[in-house]
Steps between C-alpha positions, in 0.01 A plus 500: 500500500728242670518536881676265743439189287160601391376656182206739539234611257246775566190525269310829489644594843236251636636148476842421657652164393807367682652221291715220652813401321424245215145631457379636172214753479332578168250789473215346302259796509580865583145622500506736798167393649598135506867422441603128466838325546618149466765346715732205450747342731570597866271741681387862494343728763222727384368811679195640322396834648202572273623857459493732198239333286599129517187310603599132453826303464569146390809286532534155358749213499501189282220338702349772716340842483449764776246773445490788742351843575755619754726286707855373572586140422780265398443269199680179407405235249298303751455731793374841601558682822273794578608775741212729456154515330356207300607322190293286261759223434459233227752213503488168316126529464441588865343843574575645838428822680817572698478773767733698717740283696424192296677270254345328205678174409403167345129590490475597866513816704702511825652749742853628484790326670751697707753492220237629257414781727867595507498493121191735502688748720807500285299535176282783634811688615633462143178638367524799739854568382381491134219747570733734691736506197203556264386790720846648494515482122164677464620780730829532314319509165255769616669813648159644605450190715825572676398862568162405638640214708760732648230761585296223667786387714573853617134542599467163676828500694732729688779429257574708192547292186672663204396227260819295478462133406611386845254737668209387285583137566523569873167682505321222311659242730335683784159476324555123425562439867202706621697782658338738252129449430428410135137610548607843613724536200241371257256767618747779429640417153347537151425137430377603152869536404569153352856448645392620844206254499728221389750569779214504758336184373833313493579623851171365629576163341848504667328569840251221438766247410708587806199436721441171314859389576434544868199263481740224389759564772 
């Protein structure tokens, strides 16, 4: 999908790729446990949630490879910027372990500059937006999820939700912001129902990313 100058790809509802203009992404391996993509030109931002059966993820450029097990990072031909987690980064024969809040470039690891922190905030917000849209699609595609979500909101709040799209979005916005406890909801819903579990897991990832954005403010 193309959003505000970005193209976005979502693999197995677990890896969100935001692609800058002029960047080409090729899916090299769609094996669910370890998908791999190659990137040429420009830059791309990757958010790997490690949800729904994806265990590892690998992204490569013409001269670098990033192997991860759950993180958020930006990859260019000669540079990686890590917002969360840890990345095994190989570039021009140099192997680096780049951790949260660090940049790997020209064989060395350093901290983020103020402008890079601003880039992290923007990209994480983009990832949150993509996950919110993914969650909305899952709810729309699964009527039972809408019914259960509506029932939950009626239990957890004084409002009465009839299950309209706008009401469901408003209710989940309250969960994302912490006004409604995700733990309370999780304890009351049948998580064995696949779409419900997906919605909950994606919601928890949205909450986590929102907290991460604050760390870079």
